[in-house]
N, C-alpha and C positions, 0 to 999 in steps of 0.2 A: 504493500500500500504506500502511495506517495504522500505520507503524512509529514508534518513539520518535524517531529522528532527524528524520523528516519533521514530526512534531508540534513538536519543538524549533525547527526552521527556521521553521515557521509562526508560532510564538510570537515568535521573534526579529524577524520582520518585521511583527508586529502593532502596533496603536496602544495597547496596554495599558500603563497606568501601574503600575509595580511598587512598591507599598507593602507589600512582603514581603521576606523574606530571599532571597538574600544581599545584603550591604551594598554590593556593587559596582554594583548597580542598573542593569545593562546599559549603564553609562556608559564606553564604550570610549575616550573622549578623556581620561579622568582619569589613568589610569596609563600609564606608558611601558612597555608589556608586549608582547613580540613574539609571533608566531604560536606557539601551544602545540605544534604538531607539530614546529617547528624547535627547541624547547627541551626536548623530551621525551627526556632522556638517562638514563644510569645513572651509577654511581660511576666515571666515567672520570678520567683524570689531571687534577689541578687543581681538582676539584669536591668533594672531601672525602667523608666517609661519615657519615651522620646517627648511626649506631650507634657510631661511634668518632671523633667530630668533633674535629679539631685544627687545621683550616684555616678555609676560608671559612664553613662552616656553624657552627663554633664562634664565629666573629666575629658571625654573625647572632644567635645566641642571647645573646651578651653584649650586643649592641645592644638586644635585647628586654628584658633585665634593666635596662638603663639607662633605657629609655623608660618602663618601668612601675615602676621603683624597687624591684625585687626583688633578693634576694641572688643568685638563680640563676633562669633561665628556660629552659624546654625547648620546642622547636618540636614540634608534634604534627600529623601528616598523616592520622590516622584520626579526626579530629574531637575535640570536647570529650569525647565518650564515652570514647575511649582515655585522655585526660588524667585524667578522673575515676576511671576504673578503676585507673589507676596511682597516683593520690593516695590512694585509700582502701586499696588493697592494700599500698602502701608505708608508710602511716602506722600501720596496725594489724596485730597478729599474729592468727593463726588462733584463733578462739574468743573474741576480745575482745568486750566489751559496749560499744556506742556509742550515743550520742544521734543521732537522725536526724529532721530536719524532715519531716513527713508529706507536704508538697507538693514533695518532691524529684523529680527526673527519674528515669525508670525505670532508667537506667544505674547509678544509685546502688544500687538494689535488686539489680541484677545483680552489682555489686561485693560486696555483702553475701553473696551466694550463693557467689561465687568464693572469698572469704576466710573463709567459714563464720563470719561475725560474727553476734552476737545484737543486734538493734536494739531500742532503746527509743524509740518514736515520740513526737515533740512535735507538737502540732496548733496552728498559727497560727489565729487567729480568721478567720472569713469574713464579709465585709460583705453587705449586702442584695442586691448584684448578683452574688454568687457569686465575688468576688475575694478571694484570700487577703491578709490584712494582714501586717504585719511580725511576725517571730518575737519573742516576749516574753522579755526578760531574766529576769523574775521566774519564768517557767515553766522556764527553763534552770536557774536557781538551785535551784528546788524539786526538779527532777529530779536534780541533782548531789548535793544533800543526802540525798535518799532512796536514791540509787544511787551511792555514792562510788567504786564499782569501775569506772564508765564511763571509757573512755580518751580520749574527745573527742566532738566534735559535727560533724555534716555538715549543711550547710544551703544554701539557695538565696537569693541576693541579688545583683542585682535579680531579681524574679520576671518571668514572661512579661509581666505588666502594669506592670512598672517599679517595684514596691514594694521599698524598700531597708530592711533592718534596721539596728539600731545596732551595726555590726560592731566598732567600737572598744571599746565597753563590754563586749560579749560576749567579745571576745578577751582583754581585761584580766582579766575574771572567770575565764575558763577557764585562762589562764596562771597565775593566782595559785593554782590548784589542780592545776597540772602536767598540764593536759589540752589536747589539740590542737584546732584549729579548721580545718576544711576548708570553703571557700566555693565553691560552684558559681556563678561570676560570668560564665557563658557570655554573658549578655545585657549585660555591662558593659564590653566591651573598649574602648569609646570614652570611658569616664569619666575617663581619665587625661590628656586632652588639652585640657581647658578648666576654669577655675575656676567656670564656670557650671554644671558638672555636679557632683553629689555626689562626695565622695572615694571612691576604689575600695578594695576589701578589702585589697589589698597594702599600701597606705599606712596602713590602719587596724589592721594588726597580725595578720592571719590568717596561719596557718602555711603552708597550701597553697591556692592560688587558681587557678582555671581560667577562661580567657577564650576564647570563640569569636571569632576575628578576623572570620570570614565573616558573623557575624550583624549586626554594626553598623558594620563598617569595610570598605573596598574590598579584600577578599582573597577568593580562591576558596573555595568550599564544601569543608569538611573541614579547614580550617586552624585551628589552635588553639594556645594557649600554656598551659603548666603552670609556675606560679611557686612557688618554694620559699623559705621565709623562716625565720629564727630558729634556735634551738638545740634545740628540743624534738623536731623531726622528724628521723628517720633519713634523711638525704639520699641516702646510697648505696643504701638499700633502695628509695627512691622512684625513683631513676634506673634501678635494675635492673628494676622493674616497668614503667617507661616503655619500656625496651628490649623487654621482652616484648610489650607492647601495640601497638608500632608495626610496620607491615609491614617486611619485610626488603628491600622494593623501594620505598622512599619516592619519591614523585613529585617530580621537579625542577620540574615545572610548578607544582605546589602550593607548594613551597618558594620558587620564584621569585616567586610572587604575594605571599608573606609579605614577601620582600625588597623588592619594589616598593611594597608598602603602607608598610613602614618608611621607605623613601626619601621617600615623599610626606609622611608624618607628621613626619619629622625635617627638614623643609625650610621655607623661608619660604612657599612656595606652600601647603604643608600647613597652616601656621598661619593663613594667610589663608582657606583653605578652611573650617577649623573655625570661624573668626569669622563667616564667611558662613552657615555651618550654624546657628549660634546665632541669628543675625538672622532666618533663615528660620523657625526654630522659634518664635521670639517672635511673628513675624507670624502664623504658623499658629495658635498658641494664642489669640492675640487675636481672630482671625476666628471660630474655633470657639466661643469663649466668648460670642458674640453670639446663639447659637441659642435658640429658644424651647423646643424639644422634645428635641433631641439634645444631651446634656450631655457636656462634656469632663471625664473623670476626672482628679482631682488627683494625677497620678503623681509619684513622687519623681524620676523620670528624665524630663526634658523631651523626650528623643528618642523616648519611647514614647508614641504617641498612642492612647488608649483612649477610645472613644466609647460612652456609656451611652444605650441606646434601649429602648423598650418591647418591641421584637423585634429582637434582634441579627442573627439570620439574614436577616430581611427587609432590614435595612440593608445587610448584606454583599452580598446578591443584587442590590439596586438599584444599588449603586455599581459592581458588576461588569457587570451586564447592560445598564444604561442609560448608564453613563459610562465603561466600559472601565477601571475602577480595581480592581486586584486587591489585596485586603487580605491580611494574614497569617492571621487566624483570626476566627471568630465564636463567640460563646457565647449563652446564652439572652437575656441582657440587655445585651450589649456586643460590640464588635468591637475588634480590635487592628490598627493600622497601624504598620508598621515604617519608621522613617526612618533615614537615614545621611548622612554628609557628601557622598556621591555623588549624592544627589537634586538634580535641576536645578530651576530656577525654574518651568519649565513644569509639573512634577509638582505642586508646591505650588499653583499657580494653578488647575489643573484639579481638584485635590482640594478646595480651598476652595469653588470654584463649585459642585461637585457636592454637597458637604455642605450648602451654603446651600439648594439646591433640594430636596434630600432631606428637610431639616428640616420642610418644609411638608407632607410626606406622613405624618408621625407625630404622635401625641398625646404630651403630656408623660408620662413614665413615673411612675406612682404606685405606691407600695409599699402593698399592701393588708395587712390584718391576717393574711390567709391566707398571703401571701408571707413575712411576718416569722416567723409560726409555723413555716412550712415550713423556713425558713432556720435557725431555732433548733434545730428537730428534726434537721436535717441535721448541724449542728455537734455536737450531743450524740451523734448516732448514730456519727459518726466517732470521737469520743472513747471510745466504748464498744467499739471494735474489740478483739476478744480474739485475741491471738496464741498459738494452740495449738502451733504448730511454728515453728522458725526458718525463714527463707526457704530456707536450704540443705537442711534436713530435708524441707521440703515439695517442693523440687525433686527430691530423690532418690525420695521416695514416688510422685511423679507417674508415674514409669516402671515402678513395680512394683505399686502398689496403686490408682492413680487410675482413676476412671471418669468418663465424660462424663454429666452430669446436667442435665436441663432447668432453666433459670433459675427457672422457676415452682415447682420442687420443691427448690431448692438452699438454702433458708433453713436455717441451723443446721449446714450442712456446712462442712468445712474446705477452703478453696480451695487448690489445689496449683499454680496458675499465676497470675501477675500479670494483672490486668485493667486495661487502660490505655485512656484516651480521648485521641486526638490531634486537634488540638493541645490542651494543651501537652505531653502526655506524662507527666503525673503519674498515679500509680496510684489507681484506685477501690478495688481490692483488692490487697493484697500476699499473695504465696504464704505460706500458713501461718495466715491469718486466718479466723475464723468468718464466714461470709456472713450478712448481716443483711437484713431486709426493705427497709431504706432503700437498701442497696447495689443490690439487684435493681431497685428503682424507678429509681435513677440510671442504671444500665446500660441498661435498657429505653428510658428517655427519650432517652439519647444515640443509641441505634440508630434510634429513631423519627425523631430530628432529622437523621439522615443523617451522624452522626459516625463517625469512623474508630475503631472499637473493636477492640482487640487482646486476645485471650484468651477470646473467646466464639466458638464454632464452631456455626453454624446453631442459635443459641439455647441452646447448652449450654456448661457450664463444667466444667473438670477438677477433681474433688473427691474427697474421701473423707468418709464419714459420721462425724460426731463421736461 
């Protein structure tokens, strides 16, 4: 029978190299972790209660705060999604106006809906490969001056591609104007364990920071941390929403993997492992920089390997089909490989050799005038998105006034449902926005390329006519 468990068993015994999440990388030898069935318990005597921690779980969260330099850290077992929902709902009051980076994860839009917030979107520039650049401090300043009533900013750093914004300067500016900074740092849990990595948002002064432990460190999927800092944020309200957003039956298997991860990072073995990781990354980048045709993107995070190619999907498929290397994602002109301290030397060796051979199958990517004009048009189109309804208002109308309209006829309509392309999970359309011709082209191209598009049903989107 072709069941999930049988497919998982098959993958477990395959020869596939995992350059994808989670950060444990199937490396069973790395962590001293027992059989999960033997550790799958509930809140029995001596094991504390996550929702009223005063014993061993409280100690683990205090250890997290020490390791990351936070005033307070909360363990999350519903992933970074629950942590970000808690951060946004706890930081702002119903109806507040907030600045939001347009390349945010979809869970941020969901938080806007839950808290009935009014977003003012900021658009980072996009380079010729379709990669978002850092969020501009000048754009933030302009938005605050024009909208002094905004209560704060929600942004992503690092991005999926490892682009990091100037969090220190952004935090200083916002704090000078009594405004909060929430940073989705899901992809940056590893930044705090070597000076070879950029400084993390916690140490740069952000008020609320979320890390996905499982993305880049050896911890099980769904494990995350919510860090709380400074005096601007209402800590008690954040804790209350954190309680709301966590299951009342938190998995001790997941929490145990967090503890095992901390044990490793907080040890001499862990420090040696991180140093070895840095050495492997330096060797990897040195080898990848010798290519003629496939280029290594200059990511701010050396742990995020982004390869630029004339055809990203072709490169992704070649590495998987010919070399048994599973990457994290592909886009039109690039692929992303996720690394972690759990990667073994064999992984790096096979990846390097495969990329050397694959480089011969490509031509050097050239940016044509058409590509540049298309990218400029794309940027301008995004900046012209008209928000006719708040995400919450659009969500409500979806169930009372919405109708499914063919994409081909949806231009000018108001979208009542977020349209997201995975990965990385950033919205092409946010509920409440007017659908533009460029949006339709982008969605159709994603579907044509085999992308996982959410919010489109058999070629139709939920809308109302403007």
